[in-house]
C-alpha positions, 0 to 999 in steps of 0.5 A: 540967271538972266538966261533962265529968266529970259527962257521963262519969259519966252515960255510965258509969252509962247503958251497963250500964243500957241493955243491961240494959233491953234484956235485961229487955225481951227476957226479959219478952217471951220464954221466958227469963223462966220459966227465970229464975224457976226458976233464981233461985227467984223472985228474978228482979228481984234477979238482974237487978239483980245483972247490972246491978251486975256489968256496972257493976263490970266496965265500971270494970275494963275502963276501968281495965285497958285501957291495960295491953293497949294497951302489951302489944299494941305488942310481941308477947312472944317464944314459947319452948319449955320442959319444963313439963307444962301445955300452952300456952294461947291467949286470944281477947278479945271485940269492942272489948276487948284483951288486958287482958281476961285479966289475972285469968284469967292469974293463975288459970292461972299458979297452976294451972301454966299458964305459957305463955299468949298473949293474942291481940289483934285490931282490932275496927272495920275488919276483917271477921269472916272476915279476923279468923278468918284472922289467928287461924289464923295465930296458932295456927299460929305457936303450934304451931310454937313448941311442936311436938308439944303441944296448944293450949288455946283460950279465947274471950270473946264474939266471941272464941269465934266466931272460935275456932270459925271458925279450927277449921274449918282442918284445921291448927288442928284438928290442934293444938287440945287443948280449947276454952272459950267465955265469953258467946259469942253462938253463935246471934248477938245482937239487939244486933248492930244497934247495933254499930260495926264490920264484924265486930260488925255481922255477928253478928246473931241467926241471921244469915247469918254465924252460919248459915255458922259452924254449917256449918263443919267442926269436930273432933267429938272436941275437948273443948269447953265453952260457959259462959253467964250467965242475965243476960247483957246483951249476948247476946240472947235469952239462949238465943243463948249456947247452941250449937245441937245437943248436940255443945257442952256448955253450962253456966249460970254465976253470974248476972253481966253479959256482961263479968263472965264474964271476971272472976268468980272462980267462973267462972274457976275453972271454966275452969281446971278444965276446961282442967286436966282435958282437958290431963291427959286429952290427955297420958294419951292421948298417952302411951298411944298410944306414938307418938314425938315426931317422929310427933306433931309438929304441923309435919307438918300445918302448911304 
């Protein structure tokens, strides 16, 4: 038993160490080192070590909370309409995770008045990326039917952000989306995909065919969107891959935390909530100014 526990502890410590080692190798041999020196004011090693510690802590949280998502995924909570002003929110986790990824963001959202929250779960290993994107389209359509006339706010971590981008190429999804936030999403892919297990994750190589395909998909240009990325993300390599190409996707650098910690760090979660509140309020103002009736705005008109 002691030997087994020791082995588990070593693996627990080794995984973040290995990913951070890959991050440092890529950074030390690329242009990101100069950027990291500037933003850290010369404290590069301290920031990288902080990335390792936050990755380690986040991995512990993932292991501790993962069962919550397993039980939650067995039964889908019913969707009901109500008269609350805050729009519904759909959360899409990253690869190998489940709906438990969002336990802390849920608290932040509920405190801000977002009470209609759905955390979508998908299997990480067998389905292809395109299959998962198709399932997400159906999930968003279902949410739109549950809350007709309302815009849906979308938040995705890691691969979840790419799935949202792919789903938004569907016109019925684009019509009901209110805003999008991505956290640690490999918008240009990641070099670590070569070590991934499962069809969907393996397809996310750095500037690979799937990434190039996602870039060409139609996207609602008027949709408010924000990409948050960490300067010491140990999963998205190179670090610049976390920034969408072009100027149409605003990107913001977060506190120096590991990839998993992007969904747990309080300041980052506050930024997510602030962006959603700002754009849900703006969307409500536009809706009222337009003077259209509720029946004219019903999303069911664009849903098959």
